[in-house]
Each structure stands twice: as structure tokens, then as C-alpha cells.
PyMOL commands that place a pseudoatom at each C-alpha (Angstrom):
pseudoatom trace, name=CA, resn=MET, resi=1, chain=A, elem=C, hetatm=0, pos=[16.594, 8.329, 7.158]
pseudoatom trace, name=CA, resn=ILE, resi=2, chain=A, elem=C, hetatm=0, pos=[13.784, 8.016, 9.674]
pseudoatom trace, name=CA, resn=ALA, resi=3, chain=A, elem=C, hetatm=0, pos=[11.139, 5.284, 9.538]
pseudoatom trace, name=CA, resn=LEU, resi=4, chain=A, elem=C, hetatm=0, pos=[7.508, 6.174, 10.164]
pseudoatom trace, name=CA, resn=ASP, resi=5, chain=A, elem=C, hetatm=0, pos=[4.825, 4.180, 11.938]
pseudoatom trace, name=CA, resn=THR, resi=6, chain=A, elem=C, hetatm=0, pos=[1.283, 3.828, 10.686]
pseudoatom trace, name=CA, resn=ASN, resi=7, chain=A, elem=C, hetatm=0, pos=[-0.179, 6.068, 13.391]
pseudoatom trace, name=CA, resn=ILE, resi=8, chain=A, elem=C, hetatm=0, pos=[1.850, 9.078, 12.162]
pseudoatom trace, name=CA, resn=LEU, resi=9, chain=A, elem=C, hetatm=0, pos=[0.432, 8.642, 8.667]
pseudoatom trace, name=CA, resn=VAL, resi=10, chain=A, elem=C, hetatm=0, pos=[-3.118, 7.976, 9.884]
pseudoatom trace, name=CA, resn=ARG, resi=11, chain=A, elem=C, hetatm=0, pos=[-3.050, 11.231, 11.866]
pseudoatom trace, name=CA, resn=LEU, resi=12, chain=A, elem=C, hetatm=0, pos=[-1.664, 13.083, 8.835]
pseudoatom trace, name=CA, resn=LEU, resi=13, chain=A, elem=C, hetatm=0, pos=[-4.278, 11.729, 6.426]
pseudoatom trace, name=CA, resn=THR, resi=14, chain=A, elem=C, hetatm=0, pos=[-7.380, 11.635, 8.620]
pseudoatom trace, name=CA, resn=ALA, resi=15, chain=A, elem=C, hetatm=0, pos=[-6.713, 14.456, 11.115]
pseudoatom trace, name=CA, resn=ASP, resi=16, chain=A, elem=C, hetatm=0, pos=[-8.746, 12.421, 13.608]
pseudoatom trace, name=CA, resn=ASP, resi=17, chain=A, elem=C, hetatm=0, pos=[-6.634, 13.918, 16.374]
pseudoatom trace, name=CA, resn=ALA, resi=18, chain=A, elem=C, hetatm=0, pos=[-5.986, 17.593, 15.590]
pseudoatom trace, name=CA, resn=ALA, resi=19, chain=A, elem=C, hetatm=0, pos=[-2.895, 18.010, 17.780]
pseudoatom trace, name=CA, resn=GLN, resi=20, chain=A, elem=C, hetatm=0, pos=[-1.218, 14.850, 16.474]
pseudoatom trace, name=CA, resn=ALA, resi=21, chain=A, elem=C, hetatm=0, pos=[-2.205, 15.739, 12.894]
pseudoatom trace, name=CA, resn=ARG, resi=22, chain=A, elem=C, hetatm=0, pos=[-0.392, 19.082, 13.231]
pseudoatom trace, name=CA, resn=ARG, resi=23, chain=A, elem=C, hetatm=0, pos=[2.673, 17.340, 14.668]
pseudoatom trace, name=CA, resn=ALA, resi=24, chain=A, elem=C, hetatm=0, pos=[2.654, 14.790, 11.831]
pseudoatom trace, name=CA, resn=LYS, resi=25, chain=A, elem=C, hetatm=0, pos=[2.340, 17.534, 9.210]
pseudoatom trace, name=CA, resn=ASP, resi=26, chain=A, elem=C, hetatm=0, pos=[5.127, 19.573, 10.814]
pseudoatom trace, name=CA, resn=LEU, resi=27, chain=A, elem=C, hetatm=0, pos=[7.307, 16.467, 10.937]
pseudoatom trace, name=CA, resn=LEU, resi=28, chain=A, elem=C, hetatm=0, pos=[6.902, 15.771, 7.223]
pseudoatom trace, name=CA, resn=LEU, resi=29, chain=A, elem=C, hetatm=0, pos=[7.631, 19.387, 6.309]
pseudoatom trace, name=CA, resn=GLN, resi=30, chain=A, elem=C, hetatm=0, pos=[11.114, 19.057, 7.773]
pseudoatom trace, name=CA, resn=SER, resi=31, chain=A, elem=C, hetatm=0, pos=[13.956, 18.547, 5.329]
pseudoatom trace, name=CA, resn=ARG, resi=32, chain=A, elem=C, hetatm=0, pos=[14.565, 14.922, 6.302]
pseudoatom trace, name=CA, resn=ASP, resi=33, chain=A, elem=C, hetatm=0, pos=[13.997, 11.712, 4.423]
pseudoatom trace, name=CA, resn=TYR, resi=34, chain=A, elem=C, hetatm=0, pos=[11.370, 9.338, 5.744]
pseudoatom trace, name=CA, resn=TRP, resi=35, chain=A, elem=C, hetatm=0, pos=[11.141, 5.616, 5.027]
pseudoatom trace, name=CA, resn=ILE, resi=36, chain=A, elem=C, hetatm=0, pos=[7.876, 3.707, 5.021]
pseudoatom trace, name=CA, resn=PRO, resi=37, chain=A, elem=C, hetatm=0, pos=[8.018, -0.092, 5.390]
pseudoatom trace, name=CA, resn=VAL, resi=38, chain=A, elem=C, hetatm=0, pos=[5.636, -2.145, 3.269]
pseudoatom trace, name=CA, resn=THR, resi=39, chain=A, elem=C, hetatm=0, pos=[3.991, -3.399, 6.463]
pseudoatom trace, name=CA, resn=VAL, resi=40, chain=A, elem=C, hetatm=0, pos=[3.147, 0.182, 7.441]
pseudoatom trace, name=CA, resn=LEU, resi=41, chain=A, elem=C, hetatm=0, pos=[1.563, 0.809, 4.020]
pseudoatom trace, name=CA, resn=LEU, resi=42, chain=A, elem=C, hetatm=0, pos=[-0.444, -2.381, 4.364]
pseudoatom trace, name=CA, resn=GLU, resi=43, chain=A, elem=C, hetatm=0, pos=[-1.689, -1.397, 7.816]
pseudoatom trace, name=CA, resn=LEU, resi=44, chain=A, elem=C, hetatm=0, pos=[-2.369, 2.178, 6.661]
pseudoatom trace, name=CA, resn=GLY, resi=45, chain=A, elem=C, hetatm=0, pos=[-4.513, 0.933, 3.787]
pseudoatom trace, name=CA, resn=TRP, resi=46, chain=A, elem=C, hetatm=0, pos=[-6.427, -1.329, 6.152]
pseudoatom trace, name=CA, resn=VAL, resi=47, chain=A, elem=C, hetatm=0, pos=[-7.041, 1.498, 8.643]
pseudoatom trace, name=CA, resn=LEU, resi=48, chain=A, elem=C, hetatm=0, pos=[-8.252, 3.895, 5.942]
pseudoatom trace, name=CA, resn=GLN, resi=49, chain=A, elem=C, hetatm=0, pos=[-10.592, 1.301, 4.444]
pseudoatom trace, name=CA, resn=SER, resi=50, chain=A, elem=C, hetatm=0, pos=[-11.897, 0.412, 7.914]
pseudoatom trace, name=CA, resn=GLN, resi=51, chain=A, elem=C, hetatm=0, pos=[-12.779, 4.103, 8.290]
pseudoatom trace, name=CA, resn=GLY, resi=52, chain=A, elem=C, hetatm=0, pos=[-14.908, 3.908, 5.149]
pseudoatom trace, name=CA, resn=TRP, resi=53, chain=A, elem=C, hetatm=0, pos=[-12.469, 5.133, 2.531]
pseudoatom trace, name=CA, resn=GLU, resi=54, chain=A, elem=C, hetatm=0, pos=[-13.153, 3.735, -0.947]
pseudoatom trace, name=CA, resn=ARG, resi=55, chain=A, elem=C, hetatm=0, pos=[-10.490, 1.604, -2.636]
pseudoatom trace, name=CA, resn=ALA, resi=56, chain=A, elem=C, hetatm=0, pos=[-9.747, 4.234, -5.307]
pseudoatom trace, name=CA, resn=ARG, resi=57, chain=A, elem=C, hetatm=0, pos=[-9.341, 6.949, -2.685]
pseudoatom trace, name=CA, resn=VAL, resi=58, chain=A, elem=C, hetatm=0, pos=[-6.960, 4.803, -0.648]
pseudoatom trace, name=CA, resn=ALA, resi=59, chain=A, elem=C, hetatm=0, pos=[-4.856, 3.971, -3.710]
pseudoatom trace, name=CA, resn=GLN, resi=60, chain=A, elem=C, hetatm=0, pos=[-4.737, 7.598, -4.867]
pseudoatom trace, name=CA, resn=THR, resi=61, chain=A, elem=C, hetatm=0, pos=[-3.939, 8.928, -1.399]
pseudoatom trace, name=CA, resn=LEU, resi=62, chain=A, elem=C, hetatm=0, pos=[-1.110, 6.434, -0.915]
pseudoatom trace, name=CA, resn=ARG, resi=63, chain=A, elem=C, hetatm=0, pos=[0.288, 7.295, -4.361]
pseudoatom trace, name=CA, resn=GLU, resi=64, chain=A, elem=C, hetatm=0, pos=[0.193, 11.005, -3.509]
pseudoatom trace, name=CA, resn=LEU, resi=65, chain=A, elem=C, hetatm=0, pos=[1.814, 10.402, -0.135]
pseudoatom trace, name=CA, resn=LEU, resi=66, chain=A, elem=C, hetatm=0, pos=[4.600, 8.359, -1.721]
pseudoatom trace, name=CA, resn=SER, resi=67, chain=A, elem=C, hetatm=0, pos=[5.177, 10.996, -4.408]
pseudoatom trace, name=CA, resn=THR, resi=68, chain=A, elem=C, hetatm=0, pos=[6.282, 13.421, -1.705]
pseudoatom trace, name=CA, resn=ALA, resi=69, chain=A, elem=C, hetatm=0, pos=[9.979, 14.063, -2.328]
pseudoatom trace, name=CA, resn=ASN, resi=70, chain=A, elem=C, hetatm=0, pos=[11.180, 13.157, 1.158]
pseudoatom trace, name=CA, resn=ILE, resi=71, chain=A, elem=C, hetatm=0, pos=[9.127, 9.966, 1.552]
pseudoatom trace, name=CA, resn=LYS, resi=72, chain=A, elem=C, hetatm=0, pos=[10.729, 6.716, 0.420]
pseudoatom trace, name=CA, resn=PRO, resi=73, chain=A, elem=C, hetatm=0, pos=[8.763, 3.463, 0.449]
pseudoatom trace, name=CA, resn=GLN, resi=74, chain=A, elem=C, hetatm=0, pos=[10.398, 0.098, 0.939]
pseudoatom trace, name=CA, resn=HIS, resi=75, chain=A, elem=C, hetatm=0, pos=[10.441, -1.750, -2.409]
pseudoatom trace, name=CA, resn=PRO, resi=76, chain=A, elem=C, hetatm=0, pos=[9.124, 1.246, -4.393]
pseudoatom trace, name=CA, resn=ASP, resi=77, chain=A, elem=C, hetatm=0, pos=[8.617, -0.542, -7.729]
pseudoatom trace, name=CA, resn=ALA, resi=78, chain=A, elem=C, hetatm=0, pos=[6.556, -3.293, -6.132]
pseudoatom trace, name=CA, resn=VAL, resi=79, chain=A, elem=C, hetatm=0, pos=[4.605, -0.807, -4.017]
pseudoatom trace, name=CA, resn=TYR, resi=80, chain=A, elem=C, hetatm=0, pos=[3.631, 1.355, -7.007]
pseudoatom trace, name=CA, resn=ARG, resi=81, chain=A, elem=C, hetatm=0, pos=[2.653, -1.741, -8.988]
pseudoatom trace, name=CA, resn=ALA, resi=82, chain=A, elem=C, hetatm=0, pos=[0.547, -2.965, -6.058]
pseudoatom trace, name=CA, resn=LEU, resi=83, chain=A, elem=C, hetatm=0, pos=[-1.162, 0.414, -5.703]
pseudoatom trace, name=CA, resn=GLN, resi=84, chain=A, elem=C, hetatm=0, pos=[-2.132, 0.315, -9.374]
pseudoatom trace, name=CA, resn=TRP, resi=85, chain=A, elem=C, hetatm=0, pos=[-3.539, -3.195, -8.959]
pseudoatom trace, name=CA, resn=HIS, resi=86, chain=A, elem=C, hetatm=0, pos=[-5.358, -2.084, -5.818]
pseudoatom trace, name=CA, resn=ARG, resi=87, chain=A, elem=C, hetatm=0, pos=[-6.931, 0.801, -7.697]
pseudoatom trace, name=CA, resn=ASP, resi=88, chain=A, elem=C, hetatm=0, pos=[-7.986, -1.725, -10.348]
pseudoatom trace, name=CA, resn=GLY, resi=89, chain=A, elem=C, hetatm=0, pos=[-9.820, -3.864, -7.784]
pseudoatom trace, name=CA, resn=VAL, resi=90, chain=A, elem=C, hetatm=0, pos=[-7.296, -6.138, -6.078]
pseudoatom trace, name=CA, resn=ASP, resi=91, chain=A, elem=C, hetatm=0, pos=[-7.259, -6.156, -2.281]
pseudoatom trace, name=CA, resn=LEU, resi=92, chain=A, elem=C, hetatm=0, pos=[-4.261, -4.100, -1.092]
pseudoatom trace, name=CA, resn=ALA, resi=93, chain=A, elem=C, hetatm=0, pos=[-2.765, -6.980, 0.907]
pseudoatom trace, name=CA, resn=ASP, resi=94, chain=A, elem=C, hetatm=0, pos=[-3.086, -9.358, -2.039]
pseudoatom trace, name=CA, resn=ALA, resi=95, chain=A, elem=C, hetatm=0, pos=[-1.655, -6.775, -4.420]
pseudoatom trace, name=CA, resn=LEU, resi=96, chain=A, elem=C, hetatm=0, pos=[1.365, -6.261, -2.182]
pseudoatom trace, name=CA, resn=HIS, resi=97, chain=A, elem=C, hetatm=0, pos=[1.845, -10.017, -1.735]
pseudoatom trace, name=CA, resn=VAL, resi=98, chain=A, elem=C, hetatm=0, pos=[1.902, -10.608, -5.496]
pseudoatom trace, name=CA, resn=ALA, resi=99, chain=A, elem=C, hetatm=0, pos=[3.963, -7.515, -6.336]
pseudoatom trace, name=CA, resn=LEU, resi=100, chain=A, elem=C, hetatm=0, pos=[6.574, -8.435, -3.736]
pseudoatom trace, name=CA, resn=SER, resi=101, chain=A, elem=C, hetatm=0, pos=[6.741, -11.933, -5.259]
pseudoatom trace, name=CA, resn=ALA, resi=102, chain=A, elem=C, hetatm=0, pos=[7.912, -10.598, -8.624]
pseudoatom trace, name=CA, resn=THR, resi=103, chain=A, elem=C, hetatm=0, pos=[10.903, -12.929, -8.784]
pseudoatom trace, name=CA, resn=ALA, resi=104, chain=A, elem=C, hetatm=0, pos=[8.720, -16.013, -8.275]
pseudoatom trace, name=CA, resn=SER, resi=105, chain=A, elem=C, hetatm=0, pos=[7.358, -18.001, -11.194]
pseudoatom trace, name=CA, resn=GLU, resi=106, chain=A, elem=C, hetatm=0, pos=[3.890, -18.218, -9.600]
pseudoatom trace, name=CA, resn=PHE, resi=107, chain=A, elem=C, hetatm=0, pos=[1.983, -17.013, -6.576]
pseudoatom trace, name=CA, resn=LEU, resi=108, chain=A, elem=C, hetatm=0, pos=[-0.083, -19.898, -5.190]
pseudoatom trace, name=CA, resn=SER, resi=109, chain=A, elem=C, hetatm=0, pos=[-3.342, -19.193, -3.415]
pseudoatom trace, name=CA, resn=PHE, resi=110, chain=A, elem=C, hetatm=0, pos=[-6.669, -20.854, -2.693]
pseudoatom trace, name=CA, resn=ASP, resi=111, chain=A, elem=C, hetatm=0, pos=[-8.318, -17.420, -3.138]
pseudoatom trace, name=CA, resn=GLU, resi=112, chain=A, elem=C, hetatm=0, pos=[-10.375, -17.917, -6.296]
pseudoatom trace, name=CA, resn=ALA, resi=113, chain=A, elem=C, hetatm=0, pos=[-11.450, -14.266, -6.450]
pseudoatom trace, name=CA, resn=LEU, resi=114, chain=A, elem=C, hetatm=0, pos=[-7.798, -13.220, -6.425]
pseudoatom trace, name=CA, resn=GLN, resi=115, chain=A, elem=C, hetatm=0, pos=[-6.981, -15.749, -9.134]
pseudoatom trace, name=CA, resn=LYS, resi=116, chain=A, elem=C, hetatm=0, pos=[-9.757, -14.416, -11.390]
pseudoatom trace, name=CA, resn=LYS, resi=117, chain=A, elem=C, hetatm=0, pos=[-8.864, -10.767, -10.802]
pseudoatom trace, name=CA, resn=ALA, resi=118, chain=A, elem=C, hetatm=0, pos=[-5.155, -11.490, -11.297]
pseudoatom trace, name=CA, resn=ALA, resi=119, chain=A, elem=C, hetatm=0, pos=[-5.839, -13.282, -14.586]
pseudoatom trace, name=CA, resn=ALA, resi=120, chain=A, elem=C, hetatm=0, pos=[-8.098, -10.465, -15.799]
pseudoatom trace, name=CA, resn=LEU, resi=121, chain=A, elem=C, hetatm=0, pos=[-5.458, -7.842, -14.986]
pseudoatom trace, name=CA, resn=GLY, resi=122, chain=A, elem=C, hetatm=0, pos=[-2.469, -9.918, -16.111]
pseudoatom trace, name=CA, resn=LEU, resi=123, chain=A, elem=C, hetatm=0, pos=[-0.719, -9.770, -12.758]
pseudoatom trace, name=CA, resn=SER, resi=124, chain=A, elem=C, hetatm=0, pos=[2.796, -11.101, -12.676]
pseudoatom trace, name=CA, resn=PRO, resi=125, chain=A, elem=C, hetatm=0, pos=[3.649, -13.515, -11.297]
pseudoatom trace, name=CA, resn=ALA, resi=126, chain=A, elem=C, hetatm=0, pos=[0.493, -15.357, -12.229]
pseudoatom trace, name=CA, resn=VAL, resi=127, chain=A, elem=C, hetatm=0, pos=[-1.778, -16.370, -9.362]
pseudoatom trace, name=CA, resn=ALA, resi=128, chain=A, elem=C, hetatm=0, pos=[-2.651, -20.051, -9.441]
pseudoatom trace, name=CA, resn=THR, resi=129, chain=A, elem=C, hetatm=0, pos=[-4.223, -22.791, -7.327]
pseudoatom trace, name=CA, resn=PRO, resi=130, chain=A, elem=C, hetatm=0, pos=[-1.849, -25.376, -5.853]
pseudoatom trace, name=CA, resn=ALA, resi=131, chain=A, elem=C, hetatm=0, pos=[-1.856, -28.620, -7.843]
pseudoatom trace, name=CA, resn=ARG, resi=132, chain=A, elem=C, hetatm=0, pos=[-4.075, -31.356, -6.483]
for i in range(1, 132): cmd.bond("trace and resi %d" % i, "trace and resi %d" % (i + 1))
show_as sticks, trace
zoom trace
């Protein structure tokens, strides 16, 4: 299995450099398996949003990318859960943080907006404020 860096995926998805976009596409058409670390997905989401992509488009594009047969994300269950939460309005980084904390009883944060969104969506583990 071969791990991919964010810049390969950015070129593939944005074609902001035509030559590198072709190389990235050709690479992914090969019959090899590719692994994408969670940190690469996080950075990819940030780059796409910084280029003006809407949250729903980012979530859908990442889901489509990860549904490619030869692409394997790190922690797939948590990643797919986080992408759903992201589509539903949770910041991608926050969604990944909570989804990757699935074995914890709570996810503590001072981020009140995250707490409200998490409660509304029923995220698990629950997002709470540290006790005073």
C-alpha cells in the first residue's frame, strides 16, 4: 500500500496545475492500493474550503474519493462518520476529533458552538464543557 500526501489529492480534485493533475489521475488509475492518513484528509478539507468550496461539496467530494475501490482511509468508520457530521454542519476538524474519540466517554471542549451542534446532532461521544 502507498500513502498519499495532500498535494496529490489537491491536484487531482482542483486541477490547479494541469500537468500534476494528469499525473495524480494516472497514479490513481493504477491497480495499486492507496492509503490516506486522517491528517491528510483534514488538510485536504482545509485546502478545499480555503479555495471557496462549500462544506457540502467538500464532504461529498471526500466521500466520493474514499469510495474509490483502491483508496483506503485511516480509521474508515470514524472518517465516514465525521464526513456525515461535516455535511450536517460540524467543522471538519471538530468532526474528525470527535469521531476519532469514539472510545471516550466525553469529548471536552470550550467551543460552545461545537457543543450545541454536537448536542443537536447527537454526536457520540457527547461534547461537553470541562467542569468548573
